[in-house]
N, C-alpha and C positions, 0 to 999 in steps of 0.2 A: 667167793664159788665162780669161778670163771663157766662160762656158759660157751656153746658152740652156736655157729651162725643159725644152721637148722634150728637150734632150739629156743635163740630169739626170734626166727620168724615165725615159728608157731606161735609163742607167748605174742606176738604183734597181730597176727590174725586171729587167736581166741580172744584180744581185748575187741578186735574190731566188730567180732561176732557178738561179744557181748554191749557194745553201744548201740549197735543196730537192729538188736533184738526188741520187740515192740514191748513197752513200760507197761506194766500192770495198768490195770482200771483205777483213779483214786478212791478212794473211800473210807469213810469213818464210822465207828460201831456207835457213836454215841455225840451228842452235839457238842461241836469246838469252836474257842474265840481264836482268830488270829489277829494279830495287832503291829503297827509301825509307823512312822512318821516317810512319805513319801515325798518325791520331790513335787515342786509346784513351780510355774513360771511368772506369777505373781504374788507370791506370799511366801513367809519363811518356811512353810513345809504343809501338807497335807495328811494332818492324825487319823489313822483308820483303824478302825474295829469294823472285822469281818465274823459273822456267825454265821458258820456250816450248819447245814441240821441230813442226820441220815438220809432224810426223806427227798433229798435233790432239792432244798430250797434254801435261801438265806435271807440275811438283813444286814446291811451296813451303815457305817456312818463316817462321814468323813468331815472334819473339822478344820479349818482353814487357821493357819497359826499366824499371828501378827497382822492378821484382816478382818477377824470374826467372821461370823456364821457357821452356817454345819449345814448339810443334807443329811438325810437318809433315806436308803433304797431297800425295797423287798425284791424278791425273783427269783430264778431257778439258776441250778448249777450242775453241769454234767461234766464227766467226765471225756474226752473224746479220744480218738484213735490215737494218736500222736502223741497222749499223755498229758495235754495241756488241760487246763480247769477253764472252762467259760462260764462265765457268770452272764445272764441277760434279767435286768431288770428294767426301771423304766427309760432310760437311755436309748437313743438310737442304736448305739455301737455296742456289742458283749467288750466285757471286762476280762482278761486273761490273762493267766498263773501259770507258772510250772510249780508243781511240786518237788523242793528240791528234796535229796537223799537225808540232808539234817533237820528235816523236820519242816521247814519253810515253805512259805507262797511266795515265791520269786515275778513280781509283776510284768508282764510280756507285751510285746507293742499289738496293734490291732490284727496283723494279720501272723499273730502268734511266736514271731521270732523275737530273739534275746536283744536285750535296749544296752547297747555301748553304752556305760556311763559311771562315773567313779561314785554317784550319789546311791542311796541305800534306795532298795527295792525290792526288798524284803519283808515279809509281815511275818512273825515271830508266833508259834501258838503260846498259849497262854496256860498253867498250870491248872486253872478253873474255869467253866464257861461261864462267862459273864455276858449277860441279855442286853441287847440294844433296847431302852426304855424309852425311847425320844420319838414324839411323834411321825407321821410319816402321811404323806397324801395317798390315798388309797380308790379303787373302786372294786368292788367285789359282790356276790348273790349272797343276798341276805335271807333266811327264814326263820321263822318262829313257828312254833307246835306244841302248843301247853306252855311247861315252864323251860322250856328247850329254845334256844334261842342259839345261832352259829353265823359264821359269815367267813365265806371261799374268797380268798385273797385273788384277784384276777391274775396278777404279776408272778405270783407265788405258786398258785394251784392248791396252796395249804388252805382247808378248813378249821375254822377253831369256834371254839365257845366264848357267846359274846357278854361280857359283865353288864349285868345292870346299874350301869353308873353313866356320869358322864351324858349323852344325847342318848342315851338308850331309847328313853320313853319318844322320843321324836323320832325316833328311826323307825321305834314300831309303830306308831301312828301312822306315819308315809305306808309302812310294808299293808297296813290293813286295809288301807285306802286304794293302794295300786296295784296290789299281786291281780294277775291274770286269774287263778280260781286258788281254792283253798291251800291247796298243795303246792303253787307254784313259786320260786323266788323271787325277789326284786333285784334288778341292778341299781346300789346303793355306792354313790362318791362322797366323799367327805376326807375327815382327817382322826386316824387312830393311833393307839403307839398298841405295844405288845408288854404282858404283865406275867409273870412265874406265879402258877398257882401252889397252896398245900400240898404237900406231899411229893415236890419236887427234889432228887439228889442228883448224887454226878451221875448216875447211869439212868436217870428217867427226867426229863427234864417237860413239865407239864405248863403249855401256854393257855391263854387266852389273851381277847382280843378287846381293847377298851374304846367305843368311838365317841369322840372326842366333838365332832361337829359333823353335821350331813348339809351338803352340796346340792345334792342331788336324788332324786331315788326317781326308776322311770322300771315297768311292768316288763320290759325284752326279757328278763331271766337267765340272759346269755351274755359273756364276758367280752367283750370287744377283743378285735386283732390283738397279741402282741406285737408291743413295737419290735424293729429291727427285723430278722431274718425268718422268726418262727413264727410268720403270721398262719393264723386258722387256715386250714386246708380243706377245701370243700371236694375234695380230688379221694374217694375213698380208698383207692390204691395205695396209698403213702401209709393205709394203715395194716397191708397185708405183709405177709413174712416177716412178722416183727411179734414178739411177746410182750404182752400187754397183762400187769397185774392190776387188779382192783383194789380201789381206794376209800371206794366211798359208792355205797347203794342208796338210793334217793335220798342222799344226803347227809347218811350215818357213816362214818368212817367204820374202815374194814382194816385192823389190825393183824399183823402176822409176818413171819421174816419174808423173805427173797428165795422161797424154795418152789420146786416142783408140785408141794404138796396145797400150796398157798391158792387160793381164786384167782383164776388169770385165764387168759384165752390168747389163739393163735390164730391168724386167719392163712389159711394155706391156698392162695391163689392159683397155683394150677389147677388143684384139685376141688376146689371152691368147696373147701371145706372147714368148720370151725373145729377146732379140738382144745383144750385147757383142763382146768378142774373148778370144781367147785368148792373145794375146802375140805370137802369130804370123800367126793368120787371124782374121777374122770367124765370127763364130757364128750360127745361129739357129736357132730350133726353140721347141715349144710348151711350155706347161705348165699342169697344173690346181691349182689350189689352193682349199684348204677350211678355214679356220681358220687353224691353223700347217702344218697337214699341205699338203705341195707335191712334184711329183712332172713330172719335164722328159722330153719324149720326141720322137723327129725329130728330135734336134739333128744339126745338119749344120755344115760349115764349109767354105771356100775351099781352095783347095789349094797356099797357097804355101808353098814349103821354105824352111823356117829352122831350121838346123843350132843356133844358138845357143840359140831356143828351144824345141826342139822337146819336150826333157823336161817341162818346164813345161805346155805344153799338151796333150801325152798324161796327167799328173797331171790337170790341170783337169777334162778332159772324162771320165774315168774318175770322179773328186770326182762330177761333175753326175748322172755314171747311177744312184748310189746314196742320193742325196738323200730324205729322205722328211719332213723338218720345217723349219722356218725360226723364228728367232726375230729381232727387233729390238728394239736398245738403243739410243735417240738415233739418234745416225750410222753404229751399227754395225750389219751383218747377219751374223748366223753360221748356215749350213744344216749339218744334221744327217744322219747314216746312223745310224739308230738314236738311241741315245744319245750316239753319238761326232763330237765338232764335227768336218767336213771340210774347209770351206772358211770362210773368217772375212775379211768385205770391211768396207770403209767407205766413209760417200758421199761424193764430190767431183765436183768442174766437172771434166772435161776437156776439153784442150786442143784 
């Protein structure tokens, strides 16, 4: 069928608008594995396995083919405004991918631009999730209370239960000797690996950490600044005018979808007002900010009864009463009462 020139111009303009339209943020509903062989300057190729988790963290493995050797990295991922996927792990530079329409992830250069080459740059999604279980070097915040022991990996921000095998006994002994108070975590460094727990299925992956070696334990209770550009900020203004969803309270994970009814906070710089939700009721109050020092006041909530969320609400409000300081690391916000982290949040777009 013949098209007139005006019609062709209209189609061209429409195509330009579609290409110029901002891409949707990358997201995954369940953990997903991507794999492929990427180019290598001094080997036959780098067999890459990448596990992405919906909570914004990852674990990856890179094997040098024909040369031997492999490395494992953990860290955080996020979808930026350009549409690229940015992974920050233990290296100084982030790793960038482009989520293609066919479901693959295409490697980009350090500036986020396309790499012109005939070599394969794509990681393809696997049909089933496959956990990278190889050991990796870690630094993390460890605490043990009763029968519960948990480790928050500093690079990923993810807190997982610790199995009582490997070097657990040595880590627990160091924890008891070096913690600053009974509830405080210690900063541990060593070698660990991830394992899947019973009850895992295609939609729900339950993980734990096995600590295989303990190199150092110190009582700081704080993670070091992240490598690269996401260093911890001591300027509290970087936390303002952003939406922060609660992920842990006093070291205990807080589950829930990214919705306006999940426990979250927003700091309104112009009004010096804190707004949000407790997981049960809307909250509102005031805050004073000076550098990284922050204090909440006049916090009030609506009066809806939520038996299933009442404990979360009370713990959240109690934690806010004692907050004295904050720290921002990329898309993570930590609220402290003295030296103890009492609320950990991540930036989220809530429905």
